[in-house]
N, C-alpha and C positions, 0 to 999 in steps of 0.2 A: 585367438582371443578378441582380435580386431573385428572378425566378422562376426563373432557371436555378438560383441557389444553392438555393432551396427543393427544386427537382427533384433536385438531387444529394443533399441531404441525406435527403429522403424515400426515395430509392432506397436509400441506405446502411441507412436504417432498417428498409426491408422487407427486406433481405438478411440483415443482421447484426443488425438491432434495436439500433443503436447510432448515435445521431445524431452528425453531424461538425459541430464548431463549434469557435470559437476562444474564449480567455478569459485573463484577465490572469495574469501569472506571481506578482505580488505580492498579498498578502491585502488585501482591501478590507475595512474595518472600519466597522461601525455600533453602536457600543457605547451600551447603555443600562443603567445599574445598575437592575435591576427584577426582581421576582420570577416574573414571567410567563415562561412557556417555549412553545417551539414543537417540542420533541422529544417522543417518546411518553413517556407516564407510565411509570415503573418497573414492569416486568412485564406490560406491556400493549404492544399495536401500536397503539393510538389516541392521539390528542394530549392532553396534559395540559390541564387547564383554563386558558383564556386563551389558548391557541393558535388559530393560524389553520388549518383544515382543509385539507389537500391530498390530492390522488388518489395512489394507490400507483402506482409504475412498473409498467407491465405488459410483460413481455418474454416473447413466444411462443417464443423459442428455449429459455427456461428451462422454461416450462410447469409449474412446481411451486409450490403454494400454500406459504406460509411454515410452516404446519401440519405439513407432510408432510416437510420437510428436517430434517437433523440438524445442530447446530452443531458446529463442528469441536472435537475434543479436542486442542487446540495443543501440548502437551506430550507427545504420544504419537507414535511413528513413523509417517509418512505416505507417500503417493503424490507429493506436491506440497509445496514448501516455498517461502515468501515471506520475504525478507529486506528490511525496510523501508528500510535505509540502505547504501548504498556512498558513500564519499567518495574522490574522486579529486582533490581541490584540491591546490595546490602543496604538496608534502612529505608527502601523505598515500597511503596505500596499503590497500586493504580485501582481506583475505583471507577467501574464502568456502570453508568446509569442509563436505563432504556425506559422510556414511557410511552404508554398507549394514549393518544389522544382522542381516541373514538369514544362516543356516547354509547352506553349498554347497561344491561342490568347490573345493579350493584353488586359486587363480590362475585361476579360470573367470569370464568376465564374467556378470554378473547380468542387468544393464540398461544402456541408454545414458541418461545424464543430459542432459536439454535445457535450456539455460540462455536466459533473456531477460535482459538488462541494458537497464532502461528510466530515460529522463531525463524531466524536466517538459516540458510544452509552454509556448508563448507567446501573448500577446494577438495579436501580428502574424500568427499563422497557422502558425507552425512547428509540426511535428507532435511528439508524443511519442516522440523518437527512440528505436530500440531497436537492439541487436545481439544475434543469437543464435548459439549455438555449441553443440556437444555433447563430452561425454566418456564414454567408457566407465568403469564401475565394477565391482570384483569382489565377490563374497561376502565380507562383513567388510572390504571395503576401504574407504579413505577417498580422496577426490579433493580436491586443493586448488587454488583458483585465486586468483591475485593480481590485482586490477584496480588501476591500468591496467597493470603490468608484464607479465603474463602475457596478457592480453586488454584491447585498448584500449577505451576508452568510446565510445560511439555518436557519430558527428558531429552536431554541433549540439545539444551537451549545455550550456545555458545555465549551470547551477550547477556542473557538474562532480560532480554528486552525483545520487542517485536510489535505485532500488531493484532487487532481483533476484528473479527467479522461477526455480525448478527443478523440472522434474517428470521422472517415470520415463517412458522410451520403450523398446519392445522392441528387441532386437538383431537378430532375424529368425532366430537359431539355434533348430532344431528342439525343442531340450530346454531351452530358456531360456523364462522366464515371456513369455506372448503368442504364442510360436512364430513361424512364417512370417508369420502374418496381423498380427502386432505390430510388423513392422519399421519403427522411426522414427515410429511412433503412440503416442501416449500409452496407458498402460497401468495397471491396478490393481496397485499394488506396494507395500503398507503396512510398508515397511521402512526408509524414509530419515529421517535426522535429520541436523541441520546447525547451523552458528554462522557468525557475520560477526565479524571482528575488524579494526577500524580502527588502523592503526599510523602513527607519524609519527616524525620526527627522526632523528638519529645520535648515539648509538647508538638503535636503533628502540625505541621504548616503545608500549605498547597504549593508544590514546586510548579506545577503546570495544570493547566485546565483548558480543554478545547472542545468545541461541538463535534459530534459524529459526522462522516460525510454520508449523505443519504442517497439512496436510489430508489425512484419510483417504479412501480411496474405499470406497463400500458394497458394490462389485462383487467377484466372485470374483478371485482373484490371476490376472493375466494377461489380463484382459478389456480389450478395446480401448475406449478412451473419447475422448470429444471429438466435437463436431458439425461442421456445414458452416461453412467451407469446408476440406477436407482434413484434418479432425480436428484444427484449429488452435481452435475454440472450446471452450474448456474450461468446462465448467458446472458451478458451484457450486451444489449442491442436487441434482444428478444424478450427474455423474461424480464429483464430490469432496464431502465434507461442507461446509456453509454457513458463511460468516462470520457474524457477529452483527450487529445492528441498532445496538446502542449502545456506546461505549467509556468507560472510567472511568480516572482516575488522580488521585493526589495531586500537588501540585507545590510548589516552593519559591519564594516571592516574592523578587525581588531588587531593589535599587535601580537605576536606570538607570545603567550605566557612563559614566564620562567618554569623552569622544572620544579615539580611539587615538592615540598619538603618530606623526609622520610617520616613514616613509611610511604611508599608511592601510593596513588590512587588504584584501586582494582582494574585490571585490564577492562577495556571498552568503556569506562567512564569518561565522559567529557572533561575537558580542561575547566578549572575553577570559573573562568571567564572566558567565554567562546560564543561563536554563532555556529549552531548545528544544524545540519541538513537531514532530514528523515525522509526516506523514500521507500517505497513498497512496490512490488510487482504484482498486479491483480490477476494475470493470467498464468496461474500456477496450479500444481496438484498438491494440495495440503498433505503434509506428512509423507512426501516422497521427495526424491531427488529432483531438481529442476535446472533448466538451463540458465546461464548467466543473463543477466539484463545489463545491457550497454546503454549509457545515457550521455547524449552530447550536453555539456554545461557551457552555455555563452553568458558572459557576464560583462558589465560595463560600469565604471566609475560613474559618479554624478556628473561628471563633464563628458560623458558619452565616449571615453575610450574604451575599445573593445578588446576583449580576450576570450579564449576558448580552451577549453579541456575536456575531459571525459572521465567518466567513473564506470565501474562495473561491480555488481553486487549479486548475490543470489537470494531471491525473495524479499529481503529487508536490509536496511542498513541505516545507522544514525553514525555521522561522521562530522566532526568540526570542519568548517569551510578551509580553514588553512591546511588541512590534510588533503582536501581535493587540489588545491593549487596555493603555491606559495603567494601568489598575487592577491590573494584574499587578506594577506597580512597589510594592515594599513601602512607600515613602513614602505612595502613595495608598490602598493596601489596608489599610495601618496594622497589618498582621499578617505574621509571617514565613512562613506556609504556608496552604495551603488545598486544596480538591478541585475538579475539573472533570468534565464530562460532555459528549460530543460524539456528534452525530448527524447525518447527510447529509440534507439536505432536497430535496423533489421541486423542479426548476426545468425550465423550458422553455429548450432549446437556441437556438431563435430566438425572441424574444419575439413574442408575437401568433400564432403558429403552432401552438400546442397545444391541441387537435388540429387537423390530423391527426398531427403529430409528436407520439409519446409523451412524457411527461415523463422526466427522467433523474434517477435517485436510486440512485447506486452505493453498493455497501459499501465501507466504509473500514477500513484498518488502519493501525497506527502504533506510535510510540514516543516517550517523552520523554527527553530528555538534560539532565543538570544539569552545567554546566562550571564548575570551580572555579579557573579561571585557570591559572597557571604552577605545577608542571610541566603539560604538557598531557594527561599520563596520568591527572590528576585529574579525570575524567569519569565520572559515574555515569548510565549509560543502562539502560532498562528498557522492556519491552513494556506495553502497555496492558491493563487487566482488559477483559473484555466481558460483556454480559448473554447470557440463554439463547435469545433470539429470533431465529430464522434469517432470513439476508436472502440469499436464492438470488440469483445473479449469474452473469454470463459474462465470462471474460477471453480475448480474442481475440489469439493468441500471433503474434509476429513469425515 
C-alpha cells in the first residue's frame, strides 16, 4: 500500500507538480516565545539568522525564477480575483460582486466569468471540495452571486466556509476578447474588480465586507492563458502576476471568552468576541486531495516582545488567534495589540520521500477579522499586507 500511495503521489507530481496528500483540518501549534525565526528576513529570499535552511519548492510547470515575476498590484483591476472568505454557516449569506470596468458596446457580453468555490480538506483524506460555474458579464456590468442561496456550496464542505476564485474566460464571439480561440478558456482581461459581503440576520446586516485580491495578466488583452491540463493550470508568475512570499498585519489581543451559553455555537464558528485569521493556499488542485500547508507565525506585542508558533492546514482555514497560540490572549500577552508576520514553509507531503517528491511550499493569501460580539455587524475585516518578493505558484482549477 505504501508503494502504491508513493506511485500515485509521484505520478500526480510529475503531471501537475502538485503532491497529493492529506493533512489536519485544525491548526497544530508548537509555540515557543523566542526571537529566532524561520521565515525569510525582510527584503530578502534567504532565511533570517537562527533559522533552519530549507530548499525552495521547484515547480517545472511554473518555470519562472522569482526575480522575473512581478508581485500583484492587488488594488488595480485584474484578470483574476480571489476572495479569501465566503461564509455559508447557519444564518449567513455571502454576496460576491464582480464588475467589468471596461468600455464597450452597451448590453454586449465582454467575457465569461469562471468561478471556483473552494472548501478546506481534511486529515481523513477528504478533498478540498470545489464547485465551478460561469456567468456572462457585460461591459460596465456587475454580476452578483449569493452563496448559498444562488449557488450551493460544494458537497463535503466541513466548515461551510472557504474561499472563491474568479477569472475571465472568452465568450468565443469573434469580436470579444480572445475571439473564437478563447472560448471558455482563461484570457488576459485586466478590467475586473470585485468585493465580498457576508450578511446575516433578519433584517439583514452586513457582518463583513472586503475587496477581492486582484491579479493582473502581463499578456496582451485576449491572450489565451493557462497550462495543461486543458488550460486549467493557472500560472501565477506567467499567466498572472505573482502573489508575495510574506504577509503582515497588526492584531487586537483579546481575553479568552467564556464558554458560550447552551446551546453551544455550531462547530467551526468563531467566538462571539475574537480576532480570527483567515488563510488559504493558492497552490492547490481544487476538488482534489492536497498536501498540508505549514505556516510560520511570528508575532510581537506593541512593545516589541517576540513570540513564534506555526499552524498547519489544508487549502483553507479560519481560526481565532487564541487557538493558534495562547499568547494572543491579552492576559498572557500583557498588551492590547501587536503585529504578526506569516510565511509558508517548505514541507514534504510524505515524510521521508523528498526527494523524489518535491517539497511543497505554496503561496498564501488571507485576511484578519475582528469580531466585537453583538450585534454581529460589529466585525472589522481587512486584507493582509504583503512584501515585494514574488512567489510564483500554480492554481489548478476545478
